[in-house]
C-alpha positions in Angstrom: 98.5 84.2 107.9 95.6 83.8 110.5 97.3 84.1 114.4 100.3 85.4 113.1 101.2 87.8 115.8 103.1 91.3 115.0 105.1 93.7 117.4 104.2 97.1 115.6 106.4 99.9 116.8 105.9 103.2 115.4 105.9 106.6 117.7 102.8 108.0 115.6 99.3 107.3 117.6 97.5 107.9 114.4 99.2 105.8 111.8 100.2 103.1 114.5 96.2 102.6 114.8 95.3 102.6 111.3 97.6 100.2 110.9 96.7 97.8 113.8 93.3 98.4 112.7 94.4 97.1 108.8 96.4 94.3 110.1 94.1 93.1 112.1 91.7 93.2 109.1 93.7 90.7 108.0 93.9 88.3 110.4 97.1 89.1 111.9 97.8 89.2 116.0 99.5 92.9 116.4 100.7 94.4 120.0 102.0 98.5 119.2 104.8 99.5 121.2 105.7 103.4 120.9 108.7 103.8 121.5 112.2 101.6 121.2 112.1 101.4 124.7 108.7 99.5 125.4 109.3 97.5 121.9 112.4 95.5 123.7 111.0 95.1 126.5 107.9 93.9 124.8 110.5 90.3 124.3 110.7 90.0 128.0 107.6 88.4 128.5 106.5 87.5 124.7 107.1 86.8 121.0 106.1 87.7 117.7 106.6 86.1 114.3 106.9 89.8 112.8 108.8 93.0 113.6 107.7 96.2 111.9 109.9 99.2 113.0 109.6 102.4 112.5 114.0 104.3 113.1 112.7 107.6 114.3 111.7 106.5 117.5 111.7 107.8 121.4 114.1 106.5 123.4 115.7 104.0 122.0 115.8 104.7 117.9 115.0 101.5 115.6 118.5 100.9 114.4 119.3 100.2 118.1 116.4 98.2 118.3 117.0 96.3 115.2 120.5 95.3 116.6 119.1 94.3 120.0 116.5 91.8 118.1 118.9 90.7 116.4 121.3 89.9 119.1 118.8 87.7 120.3 115.9 87.0 117.8 115.7 85.5 114.0 112.2 87.0 113.4 112.0 88.8 110.2 111.5 93.3 110.6 110.6 95.3 108.3 111.8 98.8 108.4 110.1 101.9 108.1 111.7 105.1 107.5 110.7 109.0 106.9 113.6 109.7 104.7 114.4 108.2 101.3 117.9 108.2 102.3 120.1 104.8 101.1 122.6 105.5 104.1 119.4 104.6 106.2 118.2 101.7 103.7 121.5 100.1 103.8 122.5 100.7 107.2 119.1 99.0 108.5 120.2 96.1 106.1 123.1 95.8 107.6 122.4 95.6 110.9 119.8 92.8 109.6 116.4 94.0 108.7 114.5 91.9 106.3 113.1 94.5 104.3 112.1 98.5 104.3 109.7 100.9 103.6 109.9 104.4 102.9 106.9 106.3 104.2 104.0 107.8 103.2 103.4 103.9 102.0 99.9 102.2 100.8 99.2 99.8 103.5 98.2 97.7 101.1 102.2 97.3 99.6 102.9 97.2 103.3 100.9 94.0 103.9 101.7 93.0 100.8 105.4 92.7 102.1 103.9 91.1 105.0 102.7 88.4 103.6 105.7 87.3 101.6 108.2 87.6 104.3 106.0 85.4 106.6 104.9 82.8 103.7 108.5 82.3 103.5 107.5 79.6 100.9 109.5 77.0 99.1 110.5 77.1 96.2 108.3 75.4 93.4 111.6 73.7 91.8 111.9 71.9 95.2 108.7 71.0 96.1 108.8 67.6 95.7 112.2 67.9 97.8 113.1 67.6 101.8 116.8 68.5 101.4 119.4 70.2 99.4 122.4 68.4 99.5 125.7 70.5 97.7 128.8 69.6 98.9 129.1 70.2 102.3 125.9 72.5 102.7 123.0 71.3 104.0 119.7 72.7 103.5 116.6 70.8 105.5 113.7 72.7 103.9 110.8 71.8 106.3 112.6 72.8 109.0 114.6 75.7 107.5 117.7 74.7 108.9 121.2 75.4 107.2 123.7 73.7 107.9 128.1 73.6 106.6 130.2 71.2 107.7 127.4 70.0 110.5 128.0 73.5 111.7 124.1 75.2 112.1 124.4 78.4 110.3 122.3 80.7 111.5 120.5 82.7 109.2 117.7 85.6 108.9 114.4 84.4 107.2 115.2 86.7 103.8 118.5 85.2 104.1 117.4 82.3 104.3 114.5 82.0 101.3 117.8 83.6 99.1 120.1 80.8 100.2 117.4 78.4 99.2 116.3 79.7 96.0 119.6 80.0 94.6 120.8 76.6 95.6 117.4 75.2 94.3 118.9 76.5 91.1 122.5 75.4 90.9 124.4 77.1 87.9 121.3 79.3 87.0 122.5 83.1 86.7 119.8 85.7 88.1 120.6 89.4 87.8 119.6 91.0 91.1 116.6 92.7 89.7 115.6 88.9 89.0 116.6 87.7 92.6 114.5 90.5 94.0 111.7 89.4 91.9 111.7 86.1 93.2 112.7 86.1 96.2 111.5 89.3 97.5 108.3 88.0 95.5 105.4 90.9 95.5 107.4 92.9 92.6 109.7 94.7 94.9 110.9 98.2 93.8 113.5 98.9 96.1 117.4 99.0 95.5 119.4 96.4 94.0 122.5 97.1 96.1 119.6 95.3 99.2 121.0 91.8 97.5 124.2 93.0 97.3 124.1 93.2 100.9 122.6 90.1 101.3 124.9 88.0 99.8 127.4 89.6 101.4 126.0 88.5 104.8 125.8 84.8 103.7 128.9 84.2 102.1 130.2 85.7 105.8 128.3 82.8 107.2 128.3 80.4 104.8 132.2 80.7 103.4 135.1 79.5 104.6 136.7 82.4 102.9 133.8 85.2 102.1 136.3 86.7 99.3 137.3 83.4 97.7 133.5 82.0 97.4 132.9 78.3 97.1 129.2 78.2 97.0 127.6 81.7 96.2 129.2 82.8 92.9 129.5 86.4 91.5 129.4 86.5 87.4 130.6 89.9 87.2 128.4 92.1 84.9 125.4 90.0 85.0 124.7 88.9 89.1 124.4 85.7 91.1 124.5 81.9 90.7 125.3 78.9 93.1 127.9 76.2 92.6 126.9 73.0 90.6 127.4 69.8 92.7 
């Protein structure tokens, strides 16, 4: 995790300073932006490995910042929300956030989530492989590149982790809770609908007809599985 750069977008200066201190103790480089406009200006000259993004920001709110980042960059985004409202969480995920955490939160939990996202580990079942090929899909586990019919598919880090995990276990059915545990990877206690949102986004990107998926299949009443062969 050394030398990974995090953009922390948080208008509460006391909290921002405390989080910056904790993250730097873990070996991260941390740049702080105190409003949405400053966050977007950051990307004009610099890059980050991950963004921790508060929703309630001056000038430009977190939703708009997330949307703008997603138009140009494929970097992990963790949203911070002061309201425990489903609509905020779901909208954040719809806009491309990889994760969310509700204030007040334990700093150690945030650190665990950051590390889990940045680790982006290759599934244990695929450690001996460099690529997965199923039908017209190819997943390059070294370059984290996905193609379907030789067309590059742009995925967020969480979408890639979910897809590579399912494709590594073709035909095996996983419940939403199992996918949260296996893919999010840190005893995630969030809403299982998070999985549904990511599955829908994946289908929109990799399936010829998302309404009749060929790769990621729904097992009604149980969860999801990846096609065999």
